N, C-alpha and C positions, 0 to 999 in steps of 0.2 A: 752049331752057331746059327743064330737067326740073323740074316742080312736084310736090312730095310733101306729103302731109298727115301730120303727126306729132302725138302728144299728149305731155304732160309725161312725162318719164323715157324716152321713146322716142328712138331715134337713127338716123342713117344712117352708112354707111361709104363713104369715098371712097378708091379704090385699096385697098392692103392695110393702110395704117397711119394713116389719118386718120378720126377719129370725130367727128361733130357730134351732140351730145345736147341735147334740149330740157330746160332746167333749170326754167324757170318761165314761165308765161303770165299777164300782168296786162293786161286790156283789150286795147289794140292793141300792147302791147310784149311781145316774146319774149326771154327770156334764154337764150343758147346757151352750152354748154360745148364747147370744141374740144380734142381730144387729137391732137397731131401731133408728128412728130419735130422736134427742135430745129433741124434743117437746113431745115425748111419754114417760111418766114416767114408769119405770119398777121397781117393788118392789117384795120382797118375800111376800107371803100372810100374814104371821104373822106380818110383819112390816106394811103392808098396813092396816090391821085390827087395829093395835095400833094407827096409824095416824088418822084413821077414828074415833076411840073412843076419842082420844085426842081432835080432832076438835069438836066433839059433846059436850064434857065437856066444852070446851072453849067458845062455843056459848050459853051455858045455861044462863038463865036470871040472876041468882045470880052472875055469873061471870061478867056480863056486869055492874052491879052496882058497883062491886069492881073496875073495870077498870075506871069507871067514877070518883071514889074517888081518884084514882091515878093521873088523869088528872086534 
């Protein structure tokens, strides 16, 4: 993991087209602004993990049989 220190209004660049900028710092909370192409999905980690789990459950063999019944 790369750890960087940034102050308000400073940014980092990932690749050629993703920018993460520090918008605000309040106590222990940091507000980030992310600029990325529309083709790059950006999720909070907890949302990403839930999507990943939901996809895993949806692709389980038991669920495929239930889908076949619906069709």
